[in-house]
C-alpha positions as CSV (number, residue, x, y, z in Angstrom):
1,M,0.0,0.0,0.0
2,T,2.8,2.4,0.8
3,S,4.6,1.8,-2.5
4,E,1.4,2.4,-4.4
5,T,0.8,5.7,-2.5
6,Q,4.3,6.9,-3.2
7,T,4.0,6.1,-6.9
8,G,0.6,7.8,-7.1
9,T,1.9,11.0,-5.4
10,G,5.1,11.0,-7.5
11,Q,7.5,10.6,-4.6
12,G,9.3,8.0,-6.6
13,G,9.9,10.6,-9.4
14,T,12.7,12.3,-7.4
15,A,15.3,9.6,-8.3
16,P,17.8,10.6,-11.0
17,L,17.2,9.4,-14.5
18,N,19.3,6.5,-15.7
19,R,21.6,7.9,-18.4
20,P,22.6,4.7,-20.2
21,L,18.8,4.0,-20.7
22,L,18.4,7.5,-22.1
23,G,21.3,6.8,-24.5
24,I,19.9,3.4,-25.6
25,N,16.6,5.1,-26.4
26,F,18.2,8.0,-28.3
27,F,19.9,5.6,-30.7
28,A,16.8,3.2,-30.7
29,G,14.8,6.0,-32.2
30,D,15.8,5.1,-35.7
31,V,16.5,1.4,-35.1
32,T,13.2,0.3,-33.6
33,A,11.2,2.2,-36.2
34,G,12.3,-0.4,-38.8
35,F,12.7,0.5,-42.5
36,G,9.1,1.6,-42.7
37,P,8.3,4.5,-45.0
38,Y,11.9,4.8,-46.2
39,L,11.7,1.3,-47.6
40,A,8.3,2.1,-49.2
41,I,9.8,5.0,-51.1
42,Y,13.0,3.1,-52.0
43,L,11.0,0.2,-53.5
44,L,8.6,2.5,-55.3
45,A,10.9,5.1,-56.8
46,Q,14.3,3.3,-56.9
47,L,13.3,-0.3,-57.6
48,H,9.9,0.4,-59.3
49,W,7.9,-2.2,-57.3
50,S,4.1,-2.2,-57.5
51,P,2.0,-1.0,-54.6
52,Q,0.9,-4.6,-53.9
53,S,4.5,-5.8,-53.7
54,I,5.4,-2.9,-51.5
55,G,2.5,-3.7,-49.2
56,F,3.7,-7.3,-48.9
57,A,7.2,-6.3,-48.1
58,L,6.1,-3.8,-45.5
59,A,3.6,-6.3,-44.0
60,L,6.2,-9.2,-44.0
61,G,8.2,-7.6,-41.2
62,S,5.1,-7.1,-39.1
63,I,3.8,-10.6,-39.8
64,V,7.1,-12.1,-38.6
65,T,7.0,-9.8,-35.5
66,V,3.5,-11.1,-34.8
67,I,4.7,-14.7,-34.9
68,A,7.8,-14.0,-32.7
69,Q,6.3,-11.4,-30.3
70,T,4.7,-13.6,-27.7
71,P,7.5,-16.2,-27.4
72,A,9.9,-13.2,-27.2
73,G,8.0,-11.8,-24.2
74,A,8.1,-15.2,-22.5
75,L,11.9,-15.6,-23.2
76,I,12.5,-12.1,-21.8
77,D,10.6,-12.9,-18.6
78,W,12.7,-16.1,-18.2
79,T,16.2,-15.0,-19.1
80,S,18.7,-13.2,-17.0
81,A,20.9,-12.5,-20.1
82,K,18.8,-9.5,-21.2
83,R,21.8,-7.4,-22.1
84,G,23.3,-10.1,-24.4
85,L,19.9,-10.8,-26.0
86,M,19.6,-7.0,-26.7
87,V,23.0,-6.8,-28.3
88,A,22.2,-9.9,-30.5
89,C,18.9,-8.3,-31.7
90,I,20.5,-4.9,-32.4
91,S,23.2,-6.6,-34.4
92,A,20.6,-8.4,-36.5
93,V,18.9,-5.1,-37.3
94,G,22.2,-3.6,-38.4
95,V,22.9,-6.6,-40.7
96,A,19.4,-6.4,-42.2
97,A,19.9,-2.7,-42.9
98,L,23.2,-3.2,-44.7
99,T,21.7,-6.0,-46.8
100,L,19.5,-3.4,-48.5
101,V,22.6,-1.4,-49.5
102,I,24.5,-4.3,-51.0
103,T,21.7,-6.0,-53.0
104,D,18.5,-5.3,-54.8
105,S,17.4,-8.9,-54.8
106,Q,13.7,-9.3,-54.0
107,Y,14.3,-12.3,-51.8
108,A,17.2,-10.7,-50.0
109,I,14.9,-7.7,-49.2
110,Y,12.2,-10.0,-48.0
111,G,14.9,-11.8,-45.8
112,A,16.0,-8.5,-44.4
113,Q,12.5,-7.5,-43.5
114,A,11.9,-10.9,-41.8
115,T,15.2,-10.5,-39.9
116,M,14.1,-7.1,-38.8
117,G,10.7,-8.4,-37.8
118,V,12.2,-11.0,-35.4
119,A,14.6,-8.5,-33.9
120,L,12.0,-5.9,-33.3
121,A,9.8,-8.5,-31.5
122,F,12.5,-8.5,-28.8
123,L,13.9,-4.9,-28.8
124,G,10.9,-2.9,-27.6
125,P,10.0,-5.4,-24.8
126,L,13.7,-5.7,-23.8
127,I,14.1,-2.0,-23.4
128,A,10.9,-1.8,-21.3
129,A,11.9,-4.8,-19.1
130,I,15.4,-3.5,-18.5
131,T,14.0,-0.1,-17.6
132,L,11.6,-1.7,-15.1
133,G,14.4,-3.9,-13.7
134,V,16.8,-1.0,-13.3
135,V,14.7,1.8,-12.0
136,G,11.8,-0.1,-10.3
137,R,8.1,0.5,-10.4
138,Q,8.1,3.9,-8.5
139,A,10.3,5.6,-11.1
140,F,9.0,3.7,-14.1
141,T,6.5,6.4,-15.3
142,R,9.2,9.1,-15.1
143,Q,12.0,7.0,-16.7
144,T,9.7,5.7,-19.4
145,S,8.5,9.2,-20.4
146,A,12.1,10.4,-20.4
147,N,13.1,7.3,-22.5
148,Q,10.5,8.2,-25.1
149,A,11.5,11.8,-25.2
150,W,15.1,10.8,-25.9
151,N,13.8,8.2,-28.4
152,H,12.0,10.9,-30.4
153,A,15.0,13.2,-30.2
154,G,17.1,10.5,-31.7
155,N,14.5,10.1,-34.5
156,V,14.7,13.8,-35.2
157,V,18.5,13.7,-35.6
158,A,18.4,10.5,-37.7
159,A,15.7,11.9,-40.0
160,A,17.6,15.1,-40.5
161,I,20.7,13.2,-41.4
162,A,18.7,10.9,-43.7
163,A,17.3,13.9,-45.5
164,G,20.7,15.4,-46.0
165,L,22.1,12.1,-47.4
166,A,19.2,11.7,-49.8
167,L,19.4,15.3,-51.1
168,A,23.1,14.8,-51.6
169,G,22.3,11.8,-53.8
170,F,23.2,9.1,-51.4
171,V,19.8,7.4,-51.3
172,D,21.1,4.2,-49.7
173,G,22.5,6.3,-46.8
174,V,19.4,5.9,-44.7
175,F,20.1,2.2,-44.3
176,I,23.7,2.7,-43.4
177,L,22.6,5.3,-40.9
178,I,20.4,2.7,-39.2
179,S,23.4,0.4,-38.9
180,V,25.4,3.2,-37.3
181,M,22.6,3.9,-34.8
182,C,22.8,0.2,-33.9
183,L,26.4,0.7,-32.8
184,G,25.3,3.5,-30.5
185,M,22.7,1.3,-28.9
186,I,25.2,-1.5,-28.3
187,F,27.6,1.0,-26.7
188,F,25.0,2.3,-24.2
189,T,23.7,-1.2,-23.5
190,A,27.2,-2.2,-22.4
191,L,27.2,0.6,-19.8
192,I,24.4,-1.1,-17.9
193,K,25.9,-3.6,-15.5
194,P,24.2,-7.0,-15.1
195,S,24.0,-6.4,-11.4
196,Q,21.9,-3.3,-11.9
197,I,19.0,-5.3,-13.4
198,D,16.5,-6.8,-10.9
199,H,15.1,-9.6,-13.0
200,E,12.1,-10.2,-10.7
201,A,11.1,-6.5,-11.0
202,A,11.8,-6.6,-14.8
203,R,9.0,-9.2,-15.2
204,G,6.5,-7.3,-13.0
205,G,7.2,-9.1,-9.7
206,V,5.7,-12.3,-8.4
207,A,2.0,-13.0,-8.0
208,E,1.1,-12.7,-4.3
209,D,-1.2,-15.7,-4.5
210,S,1.3,-17.8,-6.4
211,E,1.6,-21.4,-5.0
212,G,4.0,-22.7,-7.6
213,Q,1.4,-23.4,-10.3
214,E,2.5,-23.1,-13.9
215,Q,2.1,-19.6,-15.2
216,P,-0.3,-19.0,-18.1
217,S,0.9,-18.1,-21.6
218,G,0.8,-14.6,-23.0
219,F,-2.6,-14.9,-24.7
220,A,-4.0,-16.9,-21.7
221,T,-2.9,-13.9,-19.6
222,I,-4.8,-11.6,-21.9
223,L,-7.9,-13.7,-22.1
224,S,-8.1,-14.1,-18.3
225,E,-8.2,-10.3,-17.8
226,K,-11.1,-8.3,-19.3
227,R,-9.2,-5.1,-19.4
228,L,-6.4,-6.7,-21.5
229,I,-9.0,-8.1,-23.9
230,I,-10.5,-4.6,-24.4
231,F,-7.1,-3.0,-24.6
232,G,-5.9,-5.6,-27.1
233,A,-8.9,-4.9,-29.4
234,S,-8.3,-1.2,-29.1
235,I,-4.6,-1.3,-30.0
236,I,-5.3,-3.6,-33.0
237,L,-7.7,-0.9,-34.4
238,F,-5.3,1.9,-33.4
239,H,-2.4,0.5,-35.5
240,F,-4.7,-0.7,-38.2
241,A,-5.7,3.0,-38.7
242,N,-2.3,4.4,-38.1
243,A,0.4,2.1,-39.5
244,S,0.0,2.7,-43.3
245,M,-0.7,6.5,-43.2
246,L,2.8,7.7,-43.5
247,P,3.9,5.1,-46.1
248,L,0.8,6.0,-48.1
249,V,1.3,9.7,-48.1
250,S,5.1,9.3,-48.8
251,Q,4.3,7.1,-51.8
252,K,1.7,9.7,-52.9
253,V,4.4,12.4,-53.0
254,A,7.2,10.1,-54.4
255,S,5.0,8.9,-57.2
256,G,5.3,12.3,-58.8
257,G,9.0,12.8,-58.1
258,D,12.1,10.7,-57.3
259,T,13.7,8.8,-54.5
260,K,15.6,11.8,-53.2
261,S,12.6,14.0,-52.9
262,G,10.5,11.2,-51.4
263,I,13.1,10.4,-48.7
264,A,13.5,14.1,-48.0
265,F,9.7,14.6,-47.6
266,T,9.4,11.5,-45.4
267,S,12.3,12.9,-43.2
268,A,10.5,16.2,-42.9
269,C,7.3,14.4,-41.9
270,I,9.2,12.4,-39.3
271,I,11.0,15.4,-37.8
272,S,7.8,17.4,-37.5
273,A,6.0,14.6,-35.7
274,Q,8.9,13.7,-33.5
275,F,9.1,17.2,-32.0
276,I,5.5,16.8,-30.9
277,M,6.2,13.3,-29.6
278,I,8.9,14.7,-27.3
279,A,6.3,17.1,-25.9
280,M,3.7,14.3,-25.5
281,A,6.2,12.1,-23.7
282,I,6.9,14.8,-21.3
283,L,3.2,15.5,-20.9
284,C,2.5,11.9,-20.1
285,G,5.3,11.8,-17.6
286,K,3.8,14.7,-15.7
287,T,0.1,13.8,-16.0
288,A,-0.3,10.1,-16.4
289,D,-0.1,9.5,-12.7
290,I,-2.5,12.4,-12.0
291,W,-5.1,12.4,-14.7
292,G,-5.0,8.6,-15.2
293,R,-4.3,6.7,-18.5
294,K,-7.7,6.8,-20.2
295,P,-8.1,10.5,-21.1
296,L,-4.6,10.6,-22.5
297,F,-5.2,7.5,-24.6
298,L,-8.4,8.9,-25.9
299,M,-6.6,12.0,-27.0
300,A,-4.2,9.9,-29.0
301,F,-7.1,8.0,-30.6
302,S,-9.0,11.2,-31.6
303,I,-6.2,12.4,-33.7
304,L,-6.2,9.5,-36.1
305,P,-9.4,10.1,-38.1
306,I,-8.7,13.9,-38.2
307,R,-5.3,13.2,-39.7
308,A,-6.6,10.7,-42.2
309,L,-9.4,13.0,-43.5
310,L,-7.0,16.0,-43.8
311,Y,-4.7,13.9,-46.0
312,T,-7.5,13.8,-48.6
313,L,-7.8,17.6,-48.8
314,T,-4.5,18.5,-50.3
315,D,-1.5,17.4,-52.4
316,N,0.7,20.3,-51.2
317,S,3.9,18.9,-49.7
318,V,4.2,21.6,-47.0
319,A,0.6,21.0,-45.9
320,L,1.1,17.3,-45.8
321,V,4.1,17.7,-43.5
322,A,2.0,19.9,-41.2
323,I,-0.7,17.2,-41.2
324,Q,1.8,14.5,-40.5
325,S,3.0,16.4,-37.4
326,L,-0.3,15.3,-35.8
327,D,1.1,11.8,-35.7
328,G,3.3,13.1,-32.9
329,V,0.2,13.4,-30.7
330,A,-1.1,9.9,-31.3
331,N,2.2,7.9,-31.3
332,G,3.9,10.1,-28.6
333,I,1.1,9.2,-26.2
334,F,0.7,5.6,-27.3
335,A,4.4,4.8,-26.8
336,V,4.3,5.8,-23.1
337,L,0.7,4.8,-22.2
338,F,1.0,1.3,-23.7
339,L,3.8,0.4,-21.2
340,L,2.0,2.1,-18.3
341,I,-1.3,0.3,-18.9
342,V,0.3,-3.1,-19.3
343,S,2.3,-2.4,-16.1
344,D,-0.8,-1.4,-14.2
345,V,-2.8,-4.5,-15.2
346,T,0.0,-7.0,-14.7
347,K,1.3,-5.6,-11.4
348,G,2.3,-8.4,-9.1
349,T,1.7,-11.2,-11.6
350,G,5.3,-11.7,-12.9
351,R,3.8,-11.5,-16.5
352,F,4.7,-8.0,-17.6
353,N,6.8,-9.0,-20.5
354,V,4.8,-12.0,-21.7
355,A,1.6,-9.8,-21.6
356,Q,3.5,-7.0,-23.3
357,G,4.7,-9.4,-26.0
358,A,1.2,-10.8,-26.6
359,L,-0.3,-7.3,-26.9
360,A,2.6,-6.2,-29.2
361,T,1.6,-9.2,-31.3
362,L,-1.8,-7.6,-31.7
363,V,0.0,-4.3,-32.6
364,G,1.7,-6.3,-35.4
365,V,-1.6,-7.8,-36.5
366,G,-3.0,-4.3,-36.9
367,A,0.0,-2.9,-38.7
368,S,0.2,-5.9,-41.1
369,A,-3.5,-5.6,-42.0
370,S,-3.2,-1.9,-42.4
371,N,-0.3,-2.1,-44.9
372,L,-1.8,-5.0,-46.9
373,I,-5.4,-3.7,-47.1
374,A,-4.6,0.0,-47.6
375,E,-2.2,-0.8,-50.5
376,E,-4.9,-3.0,-52.0
377,I,-7.4,-0.1,-51.8
378,V,-4.9,2.2,-53.5
379,Q,-4.4,-0.4,-56.2
380,I,-8.2,-0.8,-56.8
381,A,-9.4,2.7,-56.1
382,S,-7.3,5.6,-54.9
383,Y,-5.2,7.1,-52.1
384,D,-8.2,9.1,-50.8
385,M,-10.4,6.0,-50.5
386,A,-7.6,4.3,-48.4
387,F,-7.5,7.3,-46.1
388,Y,-11.3,7.3,-45.7
389,F,-11.2,3.6,-44.8
390,L,-8.5,4.2,-42.2
391,A,-10.5,7.1,-40.6
392,G,-13.4,4.8,-40.2
393,V,-11.3,2.1,-38.5
394,A,-9.9,4.8,-36.1
395,V,-13.4,6.0,-35.1
396,L,-14.5,2.4,-34.3
397,G,-11.4,1.8,-32.1
398,A,-11.9,5.1,-30.2
399,L,-15.5,4.2,-29.4
400,I,-14.5,0.7,-28.1
401,F,-11.9,2.2,-25.9
402,A,-14.1,5.1,-24.7
403,F,-17.1,3.0,-23.7
404,L,-15.5,-0.3,-22.6
405,M,-12.0,0.3,-21.2
406,P,-11.8,1.2,-17.5
407,E,-9.1,3.4,-15.9
408,T,-6.2,1.2,-14.9
409,A,-4.3,3.6,-12.6
410,R,-5.6,2.8,-9.1
411,H,-4.5,6.1,-7.6
412,A,-6.3,8.0,-10.4
413,R,-9.5,6.1,-9.7
414,R,-9.1,7.0,-6.0
415,D,-8.5,10.6,-6.8
416,L,-11.6,10.7,-9.0
417,A,-13.7,9.1,-6.3
418,D,-12.4,11.5,-3.6
419,S,-13.2,14.4,-5.9
420,S,-16.8,13.2,-6.5
421,H,-17.3,12.7,-2.8
422,S,-16.0,16.2,-2.0
423,E,-18.4,17.7,-4.6
424,T,-21.4,16.0,-3.0
């Protein structure tokens, strides 16, 4: 009870931030984003792939992540070699990125995407688990929001460098940049000593009522908890609506230009959104333990249909960059709130990482479906029809979350109850 009270009042937030974790997240900004919209532009404008082939290539990484995500969470819960596992996954991303530089073979590109998909299944949960294991639950909200702010700052720097490389004519430079960022991640991972990681804390503790029974699997953990079922449905629809928006608008711009202009445009979109993501990460760090999780997550959801509809109103590059900046609100909040909500619901169960992995699998399902279906709609109809469809998906997801998902922060629920009693 005491620890919960301290967390709720923010007393745990006075501890200094862990600097190696901030460094890891700075360089992870470009690494954990995958090849994403850069690959879409590269395949369209440089290798002249069809929208359907591009959709499959983009979806392949997500599909592999879907397959690997839940066992990845279980392995992270089990292993005490989290640093070594992190280095192995970072190295795999670097190799996959360099593969795109040295070959234009379709099968090699598919292989690189699959390798990236497996590695990304581990990297996000590993960073979260190591963070929880190093700083503990009391400082988790503060450190996570700071991690995300540094992550977005790293994305800004990487996107600016990528734009410069593309405009200078070095269109493969973005993939080399990812491999360099991997080296930075490895360096800061090495600065965290194994003894600093509390592996019990890193998996969310041990269930108070545990009597040695076999722990449930990731999806069993979700299915046994109503809040996780609702949250899982919500995040599928969130990423279904969101994942293909930037690749679509980047292709829309690149289809009338070349690879250099497409990459430069995409970098401008990323930079504009990342600045807002930094602000959203800071906002979540200051308010998530006071307002609760639900109003912030609804704010993120509400941006998606607005952004999708605005994309249909203009072809002006400057206006499209401005619209894309709204992505910073949605993804900036989601990145922090996803971890906090999972931590809230799995507190004391020892299933933080396996539940996180299973839910991240659902993120991958949404992202894969988004890329495949949106590209098909473009092929059959138009870019505008694809954006209308994504807007509808976003509205459905927001309604499900608004009416069915309860607040998960206990202290926020107590504060709301106290406030209502005082008013009466």
